[in-house]
Backbone as CSV, one residue per row, in Angstrom:
resi,resn,N_x,N_y,N_z,CA_x,CA_y,CA_z,C_x,C_y,C_z
1,MET,-10.461,34.102,26.264,-11.501,33.108,26.549,-12.172,32.713,25.239
2,SER,-12.322,31.413,25.010,-12.879,30.945,23.748,-14.388,31.110,23.731
3,GLU,-14.932,30.949,22.519,-16.391,31.041,22.348,-17.109,30.019,23.215
4,HIS,-16.461,28.841,23.392,-17.125,27.759,24.123,-17.113,27.974,25.631
5,THR,-16.232,28.864,26.126,-16.144,29.019,27.574,-16.672,30.353,28.063
6,ARG,-17.104,31.230,27.158,-17.673,32.502,27.601,-18.913,32.273,28.453
7,VAL,-19.076,33.080,29.497,-20.259,32.990,30.345,-21.503,33.260,29.491
8,GLY,-22.454,32.358,29.570,-23.694,32.529,28.831,-23.674,31.944,27.440
9,ALA,-22.478,31.536,26.938,-22.399,30.946,25.602,-22.940,29.522,25.650
10,GLU,-23.593,29.112,24.581,-24.121,27.746,24.513,-22.972,26.771,24.290
11,PHE,-22.921,25.715,25.082,-21.879,24.702,24.950,-22.405,23.563,24.098
12,HIS,-21.677,23.227,23.035,-22.068,22.135,22.152,-21.204,20.922,22.456
13,SER,-21.856,19.762,22.527,-21.192,18.535,22.920,-21.780,17.364,22.140
14,ILE,-20.992,16.300,22.021,-21.558,15.095,21.407,-22.707,14.550,22.249
15,TRP,-22.728,14.895,23.539,-23.826,14.427,24.389,-25.140,15.132,24.061
16,GLY,-25.062,16.223,23.333,-26.296,16.799,22.817,-27.014,15.856,21.886
17,TYR,-26.262,14.962,21.238,-26.846,13.962,20.341,-27.165,12.652,21.056
18,LEU,-26.444,12.356,22.135,-26.534,11.029,22.749,-27.340,10.996,24.046
19,ARG,-27.607,12.146,24.655,-28.110,12.132,26.029,-29.487,11.494,26.171
20,GLU,-30.321,11.507,25.136,-31.633,10.874,25.216,-31.722,9.600,24.385
21,LEU,-30.597,9.182,23.831,-30.579,8.002,22.969,-30.427,6.731,23.798
22,ASP,-31.242,5.747,23.498,-31.126,4.427,24.123,-30.061,3.648,23.353
23,PHE,-28.844,3.655,23.882,-27.751,2.953,23.213,-26.853,2.329,24.258
24,ARG,-25.981,1.453,23.817,-24.999,0.879,24.733,-23.626,0.904,24.085
25,GLN,-22.622,1.092,24.940,-21.241,0.977,24.518,-20.653,-0.254,25.169
26,GLY,-19.820,-0.954,24.426,-19.205,-2.146,24.985,-17.976,-2.557,24.206
27,TYR,-17.457,-3.733,24.580,-16.313,-4.319,23.900,-16.655,-5.743,23.504
28,MET,-16.133,-6.159,22.387,-16.312,-7.524,21.903,-15.011,-7.955,21.244
29,GLU,-14.860,-9.245,21.029,-13.698,-9.729,20.294,-14.089,-9.952,18.848
30,ALA,-13.323,-9.376,17.937,-13.575,-9.523,16.501,-12.251,-9.807,15.807
31,ASP,-12.117,-10.972,15.211,-10.882,-11.403,14.564,-9.710,-11.307,15.536
32,GLY,-9.975,-11.680,16.786,-8.938,-11.689,17.806,-8.614,-10.330,18.382
33,VAL,-9.374,-9.292,18.026,-9.102,-7.923,18.467,-10.213,-7.454,19.402
34,ARG,-9.824,-6.977,20.588,-10.806,-6.388,21.499,-11.308,-5.092,20.881
35,THR,-12.575,-5.091,20.521,-13.142,-4.042,19.672,-14.209,-3.268,20.417
36,ARG,-14.045,-1.967,20.470,-15.016,-1.077,21.123,-16.136,-0.750,20.139
37,PHE,-17.362,-0.691,20.659,-18.507,-0.431,19.783,-19.579,0.359,20.515
38,ALA,-20.447,0.960,19.728,-21.700,1.537,20.225,-22.817,0.929,19.393
39,GLU,-23.926,0.593,20.054,-25.048,-0.076,19.387,-26.347,0.622,19.761
40,ALA,-27.197,0.851,18.770,-28.509,1.455,19.006,-29.490,0.925,17.981
41,GLY,-30.763,0.899,18.363,-31.799,0.419,17.453,-32.125,-1.044,17.697
42,SER,-33.268,-1.468,17.161,-33.732,-2.840,17.341,-32.884,-3.816,16.549
43,PRO,-32.396,-4.893,17.189,-31.635,-5.912,16.452,-32.446,-6.584,15.358
44,ASP,-33.773,-6.439,15.407,-34.622,-7.035,14.381,-34.748,-6.158,13.138
45,ALA,-34.269,-4.924,13.223,-34.340,-4.009,12.090,-33.180,-4.285,11.125
46,PRO,-33.254,-3.771,9.900,-32.097,-3.888,8.990,-30.855,-3.288,9.633
47,HIS,-29.707,-3.840,9.298,-28.463,-3.486,9.982,-27.697,-2.384,9.246
48,VAL,-27.056,-1.515,10.033,-26.146,-0.494,9.512,-24.859,-0.550,10.323
49,LEU,-23.730,-0.660,9.635,-22.429,-0.662,10.287,-21.696,0.614,9.885
50,MET,-21.175,1.348,10.873,-20.573,2.659,10.655,-19.073,2.598,10.899
51,LEU,-18.296,3.114,9.931,-16.847,2.981,9.939,-16.175,4.347,9.812
52,HIS,-15.345,4.694,10.786,-14.690,6.000,10.874,-13.450,6.067,9.989
53,GLY,-12.730,7.184,10.072,-11.509,7.384,9.300,-10.256,7.101,10.113
54,THR,-9.097,7.380,9.524,-7.803,7.070,10.134,-7.648,7.757,11.495
55,GLY,-7.344,6.955,12.509,-7.130,7.479,13.852,-8.407,7.803,14.595
56,GLY,-9.544,7.430,14.026,-10.831,7.834,14.583,-11.394,6.870,15.616
57,HIS,-12.667,7.051,15.905,-13.383,6.272,16.907,-14.870,6.457,16.635
58,TRP,-15.704,5.665,17.296,-17.119,5.623,16.908,-17.834,6.944,17.122
59,GLU,-17.316,7.804,18.017,-18.038,9.047,18.341,-18.206,9.986,17.148
60,THR,-17.432,9.766,16.085,-17.674,10.584,14.898,-19.099,10.418,14.380
61,PHE,-19.742,9.306,14.734,-21.113,9.057,14.296,-22.155,9.419,15.353
62,ALA,-21.740,10.147,16.391,-22.691,10.553,17.430,-23.905,11.291,16.861
63,PRO,-23.747,12.212,15.889,-24.929,12.905,15.362,-25.802,12.019,14.470
64,THR,-25.272,10.872,14.042,-25.956,10.006,13.076,-26.649,8.831,13.748
65,LEU,-26.093,8.399,14.871,-26.559,7.169,15.522,-28.036,7.246,15.892
66,GLY,-28.472,8.356,16.467,-29.865,8.479,16.898,-30.853,8.442,15.757
67,PRO,-30.753,9.342,14.773,-31.715,9.348,13.672,-31.768,8.029,12.901
68,LEU,-30.610,7.423,12.629,-30.635,6.180,11.857,-31.167,5.014,12.679
69,SER,-30.927,5.041,14.009,-31.377,3.910,14.828,-32.881,3.897,15.044
70,GLU,-33.581,4.952,14.645,-35.043,4.910,14.682,-35.593,3.930,13.657
71,HIS,-34.804,3.600,12.653,-35.254,2.725,11.576,-34.334,1.525,11.342
72,PHE,-33.116,1.560,11.906,-32.122,0.526,11.647,-31.439,0.092,12.937
73,HIS,-30.898,-1.103,12.891,-30.024,-1.576,13.962,-28.622,-1.089,13.629
74,CYS,-28.112,-0.143,14.402,-26.863,0.545,14.085,-25.747,0.112,15.018
75,VAL,-24.606,-0.174,14.441,-23.390,-0.462,15.206,-22.269,0.389,14.628
76,ALA,-21.624,1.171,15.476,-20.443,1.943,15.104,-19.272,1.411,15.921
77,ILE,-18.120,1.231,15.290,-16.996,0.608,15.985,-15.753,1.492,15.931
78,ASP,-14.821,1.190,16.836,-13.447,1.651,16.705,-12.709,0.537,15.961
79,MET,-12.254,0.811,14.760,-11.592,-0.229,13.985,-10.252,-0.612,14.617
80,VAL,-9.744,-1.761,14.246,-8.501,-2.289,14.807,-7.403,-1.239,14.732
81,GLY,-6.693,-1.055,15.857,-5.593,-0.099,15.908,-6.017,1.340,16.078
82,ASN,-7.311,1.599,16.117,-7.853,2.957,16.200,-8.617,3.145,17.508
83,GLY,-8.779,4.399,17.894,-9.625,4.707,19.047,-9.179,3.962,20.284
84,PHE,-10.150,3.331,20.943,-9.896,2.605,22.180,-9.951,1.096,21.973
85,SER,-9.973,0.663,20.704,-9.866,-0.768,20.414,-8.427,-1.229,20.568
86,GLU,-8.264,-2.548,20.590,-6.928,-3.125,20.751,-6.040,-2.768,19.561
87,LYS,-4.743,-2.647,19.836,-3.777,-2.243,18.819,-2.674,-3.307,18.730
88,PRO,-2.920,-4.374,18.004,-1.923,-5.450,17.920,-0.655,-5.006,17.193
89,ASP,0.402,-5.767,17.374,1.721,-5.401,16.865,1.920,-5.932,15.443
90,HIS,1.143,-5.406,14.518,1.340,-5.688,13.094,0.679,-4.573,12.301
91,ASP,1.009,-4.465,11.029,0.474,-3.394,10.203,-1.012,-3.589,9.938
92,TYR,-1.739,-2.459,9.869,-3.177,-2.501,9.642,-3.451,-2.124,8.181
93,GLU,-3.383,-3.134,7.332,-3.698,-2.934,5.926,-5.164,-3.296,5.698
94,ILE,-5.660,-3.021,4.510,-7.096,-3.139,4.256,-7.644,-4.534,4.550
95,PRO,-6.981,-5.630,4.169,-7.528,-6.949,4.523,-7.712,-7.164,6.022
96,VAL,-6.861,-6.533,6.850,-7.000,-6.639,8.307,-8.318,-6.007,8.749
97,TYR,-8.608,-4.819,8.208,-9.867,-4.153,8.542,-11.065,-4.951,8.037
98,VAL,-10.975,-5.479,6.839,-12.100,-6.225,6.263,-12.401,-7.464,7.100
99,ARG,-11.362,-8.161,7.552,-11.589,-9.329,8.417,-12.291,-8.924,9.706
100,GLN,-11.880,-7.799,10.275,-12.530,-7.338,11.502,-14.002,-7.025,11.242
101,ILE,-14.299,-6.375,10.127,-15.683,-6.025,9.796,-16.529,-7.282,9.684
102,GLN,-16.002,-8.310,9.025,-16.743,-9.564,8.900,-17.020,-10.173,10.274
103,ALA,-16.029,-10.112,11.151,-16.191,-10.690,12.491,-17.203,-9.896,13.317
104,VAL,-17.190,-8.574,13.187,-18.182,-7.752,13.886,-19.586,-8.114,13.409
105,MET,-19.755,-8.242,12.104,-21.063,-8.611,11.574,-21.503,-9.972,12.099
106,ASP,-20.568,-10.918,12.149,-20.904,-12.249,12.669,-21.340,-12.163,14.127
107,HIS,-20.627,-11.366,14.920,-20.936,-11.230,16.348,-22.356,-10.726,16.562
108,PHE,-22.781,-9.765,15.738,-24.106,-9.171,15.900,-25.179,-9.864,15.052
109,GLY,-24.832,-10.979,14.447,-25.815,-11.720,13.671,-26.240,-11.019,12.394
110,MET,-25.344,-10.255,11.808,-25.647,-9.535,10.570,-25.212,-10.382,9.367
111,ASP,-26.138,-11.038,8.739,-25.780,-11.725,7.498,-25.444,-10.710,6.409
112,ARG,-26.111,-9.563,6.491,-25.978,-8.517,5.481,-26.194,-7.183,6.185
113,ALA,-25.462,-6.163,5.781,-25.600,-4.854,6.426,-25.345,-3.752,5.415
114,HIS,-25.963,-2.603,5.668,-25.594,-1.380,4.959,-24.322,-0.847,5.625
115,LEU,-23.412,-0.325,4.821,-22.152,0.196,5.339,-22.085,1.702,5.124
116,VAL,-21.809,2.419,6.202,-21.622,3.869,6.148,-20.172,4.135,6.537
117,GLY,-19.376,4.610,5.576,-17.958,4.766,5.834,-17.449,6.139,5.458
118,MET,-16.475,6.608,6.224,-15.868,7.911,5.997,-14.371,7.738,5.823
119,SER,-13.819,8.242,4.707,-12.386,8.241,4.444,-11.850,6.807,4.469
120,LEU,-10.988,6.453,5.424,-10.537,5.074,5.537,-11.720,4.127,5.648
121,GLY,-12.744,4.521,6.408,-13.923,3.675,6.557,-14.641,3.439,5.243
122,ALA,-14.651,4.439,4.359,-15.243,4.272,3.035,-14.425,3.294,2.204
123,TRP,-13.106,3.373,2.331,-12.204,2.441,1.645,-12.480,1.015,2.102
124,VAL,-12.593,0.818,3.408,-12.860,-0.513,3.959,-14.242,-1.004,3.519
125,ALA,-15.233,-0.106,3.512,-16.571,-0.482,3.063,-16.542,-0.943,1.611
126,ALA,-15.868,-0.184,0.748,-15.801,-0.537,-0.669,-15.057,-1.851,-0.870
127,ALA,-13.959,-2.057,-0.113,-13.212,-3.309,-0.221,-14.078,-4.493,0.216
128,THR,-14.901,-4.289,1.229,-15.817,-5.338,1.668,-16.841,-5.643,0.586
129,ALA,-17.346,-4.602,-0.071,-18.316,-4.793,-1.147,-17.697,-5.525,-2.327
130,VAL,-16.399,-5.314,-2.560,-15.703,-6.007,-3.650,-15.497,-7.477,-3.300
131,ARG,-15.058,-7.739,-2.071,-14.635,-9.091,-1.693,-15.757,-9.941,-1.129
132,HIS,-16.759,-9.290,-0.550,-17.872,-10.024,0.063,-19.198,-9.369,-0.326
133,PRO,-19.518,-9.338,-1.601,-20.712,-8.600,-2.051,-22.004,-9.109,-1.445
134,GLU,-22.033,-10.369,-1.075,-23.253,-10.949,-0.510,-23.569,-10.394,0.874
135,ARG,-22.627,-9.734,1.508,-22.815,-9.244,2.868,-23.114,-7.750,2.929
136,VAL,-23.104,-7.092,1.778,-23.281,-5.640,1.752,-24.601,-5.292,1.070
137,GLY,-25.436,-4.523,1.796,-26.679,-4.055,1.213,-26.428,-2.809,0.392
138,LYS,-26.503,-1.642,1.037,-26.180,-0.371,0.401,-24.947,0.217,1.073
139,MET,-24.363,1.204,0.411,-23.208,1.901,0.984,-23.416,3.405,0.914
140,ILE,-22.929,4.092,1.947,-22.781,5.542,1.913,-21.292,5.823,2.096
141,LEU,-20.696,6.454,1.097,-19.260,6.730,1.103,-19.035,8.229,1.234
142,MET,-18.335,8.622,2.299,-18.009,10.029,2.549,-16.502,10.202,2.488
143,SER,-16.051,11.241,1.794,-14.614,11.514,1.672,-13.849,10.231,1.358
144,PRO,-14.268,9.507,0.320,-13.710,8.165,0.113,-12.235,8.185,-0.261
145,ALA,-11.516,7.211,0.275,-10.131,6.920,-0.113,-10.139,5.559,-0.799
146,GLY,-8.953,5.166,-1.307,-8.813,3.819,-1.823,-8.728,3.687,-3.326
147,LEU,-8.840,4.795,-4.049,-8.737,4.741,-5.510,-7.378,5.239,-5.989
148,VAL,-6.963,6.384,-5.478,-5.677,6.980,-5.844,-4.975,7.441,-4.573
149,ALA,-3.712,7.783,-4.715,-2.956,8.321,-3.580,-1.896,9.271,-4.107
150,THR,-1.812,10.438,-3.509,-0.766,11.387,-3.877,0.259,11.456,-2.759
151,ALA,1.496,11.638,-3.142,2.574,11.697,-2.148,2.361,12.835,-1.164
152,SER,1.849,13.965,-1.659,1.670,15.128,-0.783,0.612,14.871,0.281
153,ASN,-0.491,14.233,-0.085,-1.553,13.976,0.888,-1.114,12.929,1.909
154,MET,-0.404,11.878,1.447,0.091,10.874,2.380,1.082,11.496,3.359
155,ALA,1.945,12.364,2.859,2.921,13.017,3.735,2.232,13.920,4.742
156,ARG,1.184,14.626,4.297,0.438,15.514,5.207,-0.184,14.718,6.337
157,ILE,-0.863,13.626,6.009,-1.532,12.813,7.030,-0.514,12.247,8.010
158,ARG,0.585,11.698,7.472,1.607,11.125,8.356,2.187,12.190,9.280
159,ALA,2.486,13.355,8.743,3.082,14.417,9.564,2.113,14.891,10.639
160,GLU,0.846,15.115,10.274,-0.151,15.593,11.243,-0.338,14.597,12.376
161,ARG,-0.533,13.328,12.017,-0.850,12.335,13.049,0.374,12.014,13.903
162,THR,1.540,11.970,13.288,2.747,11.726,14.066,2.998,12.868,15.045
163,GLN,2.830,14.093,14.594,2.981,15.254,15.461,1.991,15.209,16.620
164,ALA,0.746,14.821,16.308,-0.283,14.776,17.351,0.012,13.716,18.396
165,VAL,0.603,12.596,17.985,0.959,11.550,18.948,2.188,11.952,19.754
166,ASN,3.157,12.565,19.087,4.371,12.998,19.793,4.104,14.170,20.729
167,ASP,3.126,14.999,20.352,2.772,16.163,21.167,1.244,16.251,21.246
168,PRO,0.620,15.430,22.099,-0.845,15.408,22.150,-1.434,16.573,22.941
169,SER,-0.967,17.769,22.623,-1.506,18.957,23.263,-2.819,19.348,22.601
170,TRP,-3.547,20.229,23.258,-4.822,20.689,22.692,-4.594,21.362,21.337
171,THR,-3.547,22.163,21.254,-3.253,22.870,20.001,-2.940,21.902,18.884
172,SER,-2.167,20.877,19.178,-1.786,19.891,18.171,-2.991,19.097,17.669
173,ILE,-3.848,18.672,18.587,-5.028,17.900,18.197,-6.012,18.787,17.439
174,HIS,-6.149,20.013,17.902,-7.056,20.946,17.216,-6.622,21.150,15.773
175,LYS,-5.329,21.166,15.522,-4.827,21.360,14.156,-5.255,20.217,13.249
176,VAL,-5.307,18.992,13.785,-5.803,17.855,13.003,-7.235,18.114,12.550
177,PHE,-8.047,18.656,13.456,-9.460,18.857,13.144,-9.691,20.020,12.181
178,GLU,-8.714,20.894,12.025,-8.860,21.961,11.032,-8.997,21.394,9.629
179,HIS,-8.404,20.223,9.396,-8.487,19.588,8.089,-9.695,18.649,7.974
180,LEU,-10.378,18.436,9.077,-11.518,17.515,9.082,-12.852,18.252,9.050
181,ILE,-12.925,19.393,9.736,-14.180,20.124,9.900,-13.926,21.580,9.562
182,SER,-14.675,22.099,8.602,-14.464,23.465,8.139,-14.900,24.505,9.167
183,ASP,-16.052,24.288,9.763,-16.652,25.254,10.683,-16.039,25.108,12.074
184,GLU,-15.360,26.135,12.527,-14.712,26.108,13.839,-15.686,25.717,14.945
185,ALA,-16.924,26.188,14.871,-17.909,25.902,15.921,-18.253,24.425,16.004
186,ARG,-17.965,23.662,14.924,-18.271,22.232,14.922,-17.102,21.384,15.420
187,ARG,-15.960,22.011,15.688,-14.825,21.275,16.258,-15.026,21.231,17.773
188,LEU,-15.890,20.354,18.220,-16.384,20.361,19.587,-15.278,20.018,20.581
189,PRO,-15.231,20.716,21.718,-14.173,20.467,22.696,-14.102,19.020,23.181
190,ASP,-15.255,18.404,23.428,-15.164,17.030,23.933,-14.733,16.060,22.846
191,LEU,-14.953,16.407,21.571,-14.452,15.595,20.475,-12.922,15.680,20.416
192,ILE,-12.394,16.879,20.562,-10.941,17.060,20.593,-10.353,16.349,21.811
193,ALA,-11.042,16.431,22.945,-10.554,15.772,24.157,-10.523,14.251,23.997
194,LEU,-11.507,13.694,23.298,-11.509,12.258,23.043,-10.295,11.858,22.220
195,ARG,-10.044,12.595,21.137,-8.892,12.278,20.297,-7.593,12.472,21.074
196,GLN,-7.558,13.475,21.925,-6.375,13.696,22.752,-6.137,12.499,23.676
197,ALA,-7.205,11.964,24.247,-7.072,10.798,25.125,-6.536,9.594,24.365
198,VAL,-6.990,9.428,23.109,-6.500,8.316,22.288,-5.014,8.485,22.006
199,TYR,-4.603,9.699,21.633,-3.217,9.922,21.239,-2.272,9.951,22.422
200,ARG,-2.795,10.094,23.628,-1.952,10.038,24.820,-1.712,8.605,25.295
201,ARG,-2.433,7.650,24.754,-2.306,6.260,25.188,-0.939,5.705,24.774
202,GLN,-0.390,4.882,25.639,0.899,4.261,25.327,0.784,3.335,24.122
203,ASP,-0.330,2.586,24.021,-0.449,1.661,22.892,-0.593,2.413,21.566
204,THR,-1.171,3.610,21.604,-1.227,4.415,20.388,0.175,4.849,19.972
205,ARG,0.950,5.300,20.924,2.313,5.739,20.627,3.147,4.589,20.078
206,GLU,2.938,3.395,20.619,3.745,2.240,20.218,3.363,1.704,18.838
207,THR,2.128,1.967,18.399,1.655,1.352,17.152,1.307,2.366,16.069
208,ILE,1.697,3.630,16.232,1.316,4.644,15.257,1.842,4.309,13.862
209,ASP,3.006,3.691,13.770,3.525,3.318,12.455,2.683,2.226,11.808
210,HIS,2.128,1.321,12.615,1.214,0.305,12.070,-0.050,0.971,11.523
211,LEU,-0.543,1.979,12.243,-1.752,2.671,11.827,-1.527,3.464,10.550
212,LEU,-0.347,4.034,10.411,-0.055,4.908,9.273,0.578,4.167,8.102
213,ILE,0.574,2.836,8.121,1.192,2.061,7.052,0.602,2.412,5.690
214,LEU,-0.679,2.773,5.642,-1.322,3.080,4.366,-0.904,4.445,3.828
215,GLN,-0.092,5.181,4.580,0.476,6.429,4.077,1.855,6.198,3.452
216,ASP,2.324,4.956,3.431,3.555,4.604,2.734,3.200,4.173,1.314
217,ALA,3.931,4.677,0.343,3.555,4.500,-1.059,3.429,3.033,-1.458
218,GLU,4.393,2.208,-1.081,4.363,0.803,-1.494,3.163,0.081,-0.912
219,ALA,2.917,0.280,0.378,1.765,-0.359,1.024,0.462,0.183,0.455
220,ARG,0.416,1.494,0.253,-0.800,2.104,-0.296,-1.132,1.499,-1.654
221,ASP,-0.129,1.380,-2.499,-0.363,0.885,-3.855,-0.924,-0.531,-3.857
222,ARG,-0.441,-1.388,-2.966,-0.919,-2.771,-2.984,-2.305,-2.919,-2.353
223,ASN,-2.774,-1.851,-1.692,-4.101,-1.898,-1.071,-5.162,-1.134,-1.852
224,LEU,-4.753,-0.275,-2.795,-5.728,0.491,-3.565,-6.665,-0.436,-4.336
225,ILE,-7.903,0.005,-4.501,-8.899,-0.761,-5.244,-8.850,-0.327,-6.704
226,PRO,-8.580,-1.237,-7.630,-8.504,-0.858,-9.048,-9.856,-0.357,-9.563
227,GLU,-9.804,0.455,-10.597,-11.039,0.978,-11.187,-11.975,-0.140,-11.608
228,THR,-11.435,-1.237,-12.123,-12.286,-2.347,-12.566,-13.072,-2.938,-11.402
229,ASP,-12.455,-2.969,-10.208,-13.172,-3.491,-9.038,-14.229,-2.505,-8.558
230,TRP,-13.913,-1.201,-8.581,-14.940,-0.213,-8.240,-16.133,-0.372,-9.177
231,ALA,-15.847,-0.573,-10.459,-16.913,-0.691,-11.455,-17.722,-1.963,-11.287
232,GLY,-17.162,-2.935,-10.571,-17.879,-4.187,-10.355,-18.722,-4.209,-9.094
233,ILE,-18.696,-3.144,-8.300,-19.489,-3.097,-7.064,-20.975,-3.051,-7.412
234,GLN,-21.724,-3.950,-6.832,-23.158,-4.048,-7.119,-24.029,-3.352,-6.080
235,ALA,-23.454,-2.996,-4.952,-24.250,-2.363,-3.893,-24.680,-0.962,-4.329
236,PRO,-25.966,-0.637,-4.224,-26.386,0.751,-4.460,-25.629,1.676,-3.510
237,THR,-25.150,2.783,-4.021,-24.211,3.612,-3.267,-24.603,5.084,-3.341
238,MET,-24.504,5.752,-2.186,-24.601,7.205,-2.143,-23.214,7.757,-1.828
239,VAL,-22.701,8.588,-2.714,-21.415,9.239,-2.513,-21.672,10.680,-2.092
240,VAL,-21.070,11.079,-0.986,-21.219,12.449,-0.496,-20.088,13.291,-1.067
241,ALA,-20.449,14.371,-1.740,-19.470,15.285,-2.319,-19.287,16.475,-1.377
242,SER,-18.172,16.477,-0.655,-17.881,17.544,0.313,-17.107,18.653,-0.396
243,GLY,-17.711,19.812,-0.511,-17.166,20.862,-1.347,-15.914,21.528,-0.834
244,LYS,-15.609,21.401,0.475,-14.414,22.027,1.038,-13.350,21.009,1.430
245,ASP,-13.534,19.757,1.011,-12.580,18.708,1.339,-11.307,18.876,0.514
246,HIS,-10.244,18.156,0.870,-9.026,18.160,0.084,-9.329,17.690,-1.334
247,GLY,-8.581,18.236,-2.300,-8.842,17.939,-3.700,-8.800,16.467,-4.032
248,GLU,-7.902,15.702,-3.394,-7.795,14.272,-3.677,-9.088,13.548,-3.340
249,TYR,-9.706,13.914,-2.220,-10.947,13.243,-1.822,-12.122,13.685,-2.690
250,GLN,-12.135,14.945,-3.078,-13.187,15.402,-3.972,-13.101,14.681,-5.311
251,SER,-11.881,14.553,-5.824,-11.683,13.857,-7.096,-12.076,12.391,-6.985
252,THR,-11.675,11.747,-5.889,-12.026,10.341,-5.693,-13.532,10.165,-5.615
253,ALA,-14.207,11.051,-4.886,-15.662,10.949,-4.757,-16.327,11.003,-6.133
254,ARG,-15.912,11.936,-6.961,-16.519,12.077,-8.291,-16.208,10.870,-9.167
255,THR,-14.989,10.357,-9.048,-14.594,9.242,-9.909,-15.308,7.956,-9.516
256,VAL,-15.361,7.641,-8.212,-16.029,6.399,-7.823,-17.537,6.492,-8.064
257,ALA,-18.075,7.706,-7.984,-19.501,7.872,-8.310,-19.752,7.548,-9.778
258,ARG,-18.780,7.828,-10.610,-18.906,7.500,-12.031,-18.682,6.010,-12.274
259,LEU,-17.802,5.388,-11.496,-17.441,3.997,-11.736,-18.484,3.015,-11.216
260,ILE,-18.976,3.229,-10.005,-19.944,2.293,-9.416,-21.263,2.420,-10.182
261,PRO,-21.798,1.321,-10.692,-22.955,1.411,-11.598,-24.192,2.073,-10.994
262,ASP,-24.530,1.722,-9.752,-25.779,2.208,-9.140,-25.427,3.219,-8.055
263,THR,-25.208,4.469,-8.473,-24.719,5.491,-7.549,-25.510,6.782,-7.688
264,GLU,-25.713,7.432,-6.552,-26.220,8.803,-6.559,-25.278,9.664,-5.745
265,VAL,-25.176,10.925,-6.102,-24.274,11.854,-5.428,-25.088,12.838,-4.610
266,PHE,-24.686,13.012,-3.349,-25.325,13.997,-2.488,-24.349,15.138,-2.276
267,GLU,-24.715,16.308,-2.738,-23.836,17.465,-2.686,-23.923,18.160,-1.318
268,MET,-22.754,18.362,-0.705,-22.652,19.120,0.542,-21.510,20.130,0.361
269,PRO,-21.762,21.241,-0.282,-20.688,22.160,-0.692,-19.984,22.890,0.443
270,ALA,-20.585,22.982,1.626,-20.031,23.835,2.682,-19.235,23.074,3.732
271,VAL,-19.011,21.769,3.536,-18.362,20.964,4.571,-17.017,20.437,4.083
272,ARG,-16.241,19.903,5.034,-14.911,19.399,4.721,-14.923,17.869,4.784
273,HIS,-14.069,17.258,5.600,-13.816,15.821,5.542,-14.831,14.990,6.334
274,TRP,-15.507,15.626,7.295,-16.508,14.935,8.115,-17.899,15.515,7.812
275,PRO,-18.465,15.259,6.676,-19.737,15.908,6.315,-20.879,15.574,7.257
276,HIS,-20.946,14.324,7.709,-22.035,13.881,8.581,-21.982,14.555,9.941
277,PHE,-20.768,14.895,10.397,-20.615,15.541,11.694,-20.761,17.047,11.581
278,GLU,-20.263,17.605,10.500,-20.290,19.055,10.347,-21.688,19.576,10.045
279,ASP,-22.487,18.809,9.298,-23.843,19.251,8.953,-24.811,18.074,9.028
280,PRO,-25.071,17.560,10.242,-25.978,16.416,10.376,-27.402,16.732,9.951
281,ASP,-27.813,18.004,10.038,-29.180,18.355,9.642,-29.405,18.115,8.154
282,ALA,-28.350,18.213,7.365,-28.457,17.905,5.933,-28.182,16.429,5.673
283,PHE,-27.162,15.894,6.328,-26.742,14.522,6.030,-27.763,13.482,6.476
284,ASN,-28.251,13.585,7.694,-29.098,12.517,8.240,-30.365,12.266,7.424
285,PRO,-31.143,13.288,7.045,-32.328,13.016,6.219,-31.971,12.391,4.872
286,ALA,-30.858,12.839,4.273,-30.454,12.270,2.984,-30.051,10.805,3.138
287,ALA,-29.330,10.503,4.211,-28.925,9.123,4.460,-30.141,8.229,4.694
288,LEU,-31.086,8.713,5.476,-32.297,7.922,5.732,-33.095,7.708,4.467
289,ASP,-33.252,8.747,3.672,-33.994,8.591,2.417,-33.330,7.542,1.535
290,PHE,-32.032,7.585,1.451,-31.313,6.642,0.594,-31.417,5.217,1.115
291,LEU,-31.188,5.021,2.408,-31.169,3.677,2.959,-32.550,3.044,3.032
292,ARG,-33.591,3.858,3.143,-34.944,3.318,3.312,-35.652,3.037,2.001
293,LYS,-35.199,3.619,0.918,-35.954,3.429,-0.330,-35.601,2.122,-1.020
């Protein structure tokens, strides 16, 4: 019997973060894609758009949505081809994500927004800041991708996600989260169940190669952001340094923090790839301090 199912053991759930939050979940069309979203906070407040990583969904921001929505209008989405959003029959390269982000902002009347991105989401946020600087206020980049790519890391991601789609068992999905969250107690059962539901979908199985296109060397190379473009980003940026993350992401975090002119680094030494989810008590106050000043 696991720790989560023992009689008398406290059960941790994403609903511990959402159960008293005034928010709505819905679907909208963005760049022709039926896009799932969660929205909280006053539409009259400054805007924050939250972007997950590869294969993810908006619930990764469940611990963040409440605290930030006390001061900001927050929207978290399932990006194209991910989560429960539509999965069209074409490759999902960075320009595809950037177009969707622009359309989401247009839908919610966001002329300008702060972007909070994790992994792939950080890559998309940075690409948006490069290509549409007038639409980006500040950025928070966690476990950022988009600067370099190693064959070993791309192969690992492709193998893990392909295995999880081919065999969406609890054990297979849990193995994915071992690389995302260091603390076993933070790999919440309902979070694993959500990802399992996504990977069991027929449209996920049919489009997994489109989703994983950025793990192919040729496609990855043409989508990477050159150092000169990182150095040209004008948005004030907070880079989260996750001390237990894969070496490639740690190196990228340090390098982009050096390249982007107006950057501060927030150290989180005890977390892995999902710092905001693994330690929201540390992340949320730091994010609020950064975005509000």
